[in-house]
N, C-alpha and C positions, 0 to 999 in steps of 0.2 A: 850719115844719118840713115837709120833704118826706116824702110817704108812699112807701113801697117798693111797687113795682109787683107785681101778683099773680104774674107769671111767676117772680119771684125766689123766692117761697115754693114754687112748684112745683119749681123747680130744686133747692132745698134738700131737699125731700121726695124727689125722685128720687135724689139722692145718698145720702140716708140709707137708702133702700130698696136702693140699689146696694151700700152697705157691708154690709148684711145678706146680700145675695147673694154678695158676695165671701167672707164668713165661711163660708157654706154651701159655696161652691166649694172653699175650702181644706180643709174637713173631708172632703168627698167625694173630692177628689183624693188626700188623705193615705191614706184607706182603700183606694182603688184601687191606689195605688202601693206601699203597705207593709202587707200584710195582717197581719204579725206585730206591728205597732205599734198595733193597734186600741185598746189600753188607754191609749195616750198621750193626754193632754188637749190640746185645741187651745190654743195659746199665747194668753194673755189680753193685753189692751191693744190699742193701735192696729193696724189691719191694715196690712200692709207692701207698698210698691212696691219691687220689686227693681231695683237698678241693676247691670247685668251687667258683671263684670270680665273683661278679656281681655288678650292680650299686647301690645296697643297702648296708646295714650294714652286710656284709658277714663275718666280723671278730668278731662277738659278743662273741664267746667262743674259744679264741685262744689256750687254753690248753686242749681242749676236746680230740682231737686225740692223742697228746703227752701223756696225762694221761691214755688213753686207752692202748696205746702201752707200757707204763710203767707197767700197770697192767699185760700185757702179759709176762713181764720179771720177774714177781713175782710169788709166789706160788698161785695156783697150776700149773700154766702154765710153767714158766721158759723157755721162748722161745728165749731169746736173741734178737738180732737186726734183725729179719727176715723181718720187715716191717718198712716203714717210711712214712712221710707226705710230700706232695708238694702242693703249692698253685698256681692255674693257672686259666686262662679263658678257656672256652670250645674250643675256636678257636686255642689254643696252640697245635701245632703238637705232643707234647709229651704226650697229653692226651691218646694216644693209648697204652701207657705203664702203664696205671692206670685202671685196670678192675673195681675197686670200686671207685665211685665218691661220695663225701659228700657235701651236700648243706644245709645251715641253715641261719638264720637271724631273726630279730625282726619285721622289717617293710616291706613295699611294695618294690618290685624290679621287674626288667624285664631283659630279655636277648635280645641283638640285633639279627637280622636274621642270621648273620654269626655264632654266638654262638649256636643258635637254630639248624642250619643245622648240625654243627659239633657234637653236643650232640645227635641229632637224629641218625646220622650215627653210633655213638658209641654204641647206644642201639640196633638199627636195621640197618644193620644185624650184627653189631659188637659183640653183646652179652654181653655188659657191664651192670653194675648195678648202678643206681642212688639211693642213700640213703639220705633222707632229714628229718629234723624235725624243727618245729617252736620253736625258743628260748623262753623258759618259757611259751609256749603255746599261743604266741601272735597272735590274730586274723588277724592282717594286713598281716603278713607273710603267714598265712594259706590261706587267700583269694588269695594272689599273687601266691602262689605255685600252687593252683588249676587252675588258669589262665594259668600258665606256662605249665602244663600238657596238657591242652586243645590245646594250640598252638603247643606243641611239638609232640603230638600224637593225632590229631583231630579225628581219627576213634576209639579211645580207651578211656576208662574212669577209673578213680581211683575207686576201689571197696574195701570194707572191706576184709581184709585177714581172712579167716575162722578160728575160734578158734581151729579147729582140723588140721590146715595146718601143714605140716612137719617143716616149719620155726619155729614153737613154741615148737618143741619137742627136746628131747635129741639126735635125729638123727643128728641135727645140732650142738650138743654140750651141750645145757642146756634145761631142761624143763622150759618153761616160763609161765606155768599156774598160778604161784603164785607170779607174779611181784607186787612189792609194789609201790603205787603212793604217791607223796608228799601230804602234808596236803591240799595245795591249789588245788590239783587235786582230792580231796575227801578222801585221806588217805586210799583208799581201797586196797585190795589184789585181783588181777585178772590177766587174760592174757593181754598182750599189745593190745592196740586198734590201730593196724597198718592198713594202706590201701596200695594198690599197683596196678600196672599194670602188668599183666602176658603176656608174649610173648613166644610162642613156649614152654610152660610148665615151663618157668623161670620167676621169679619176677624181671622184668627189672627195675621197680620203686618200692621202699619201702618207705612209708611216715608215720611219726608220728606227729599228731597235738599237742601231748604233748612233752615237752622238754626232750631231751636226752643229747645233747652236753652241755647245760648249767649246768646240774647236774654234768657231768664229769669235767667241767671247774672249778666249785666251789662246794666243798663237804658240802653243807648245803641246807635246804629246801628253805629258803630265799625268799618266795613269788613266787616260781617257780611252774608252773603247769607242772609237769613231773613225772619221775620215780625216785626212790631212787638210789643212786650211784651204788651199787653192781648189781642191776637189770639192770641199764643202760649198765653196762659192759657186762652183759650176753646177752642183746639184740644186742649189737654191735658185739659180738662174733658170734652169730647165723647168723646175716646178712653177716658178713665176709665169713663164711663158705658157705652160700648159694650162694654168688657171685662167688665162685670158682667152683661151680658145673656146669656140662654141661646142 
């Protein structure tokens, strides 16, 4: 019988600590955002990852997050039901309970002013994280997301996340320097080509123009410009841990 390597125990411990941090984040954000609701209890049960709904094809990879969460319940993680998914618009008041927001799609999309304002407050000063990827690397979504960031944070720009950033290291759980790309993305092995917006030392926006959710949704190359499944899981993990850090 194979023994599990010590770093797997460390990763599990890190996520459990992160889950506790996410709970604290949700409570602090709720209190900051809605002073009149101080008496409301924090919802019990699994902490939620929000999948952001929009006027485009927001549901192109419906099994992406469920499959990621299932991976966390398997070896080497075996974390049980610590996290769950919820689908909502940014204007939904329950967004404050979701420190990590996921956004994806294939084509063009936009958010109304009400959603832009709510999402902006969630990132600044709320401290939330928006994680997004273009399904199968579709250029229409890529262009629309860049417009969204310009509207959302007009004084800031998406920049390449440096190859030596902590996000790519095992300090977040996994060393991502050897991620494998699908054949349509060149079939190379390299660090992820992520971009982001950093606010107060925290990556408030993390974006991949290569598909991540689509690969988790369907376990095959299938013409997708993205990462292979196991590496997509590792990227998701590091983003999740990063979103829980102060």
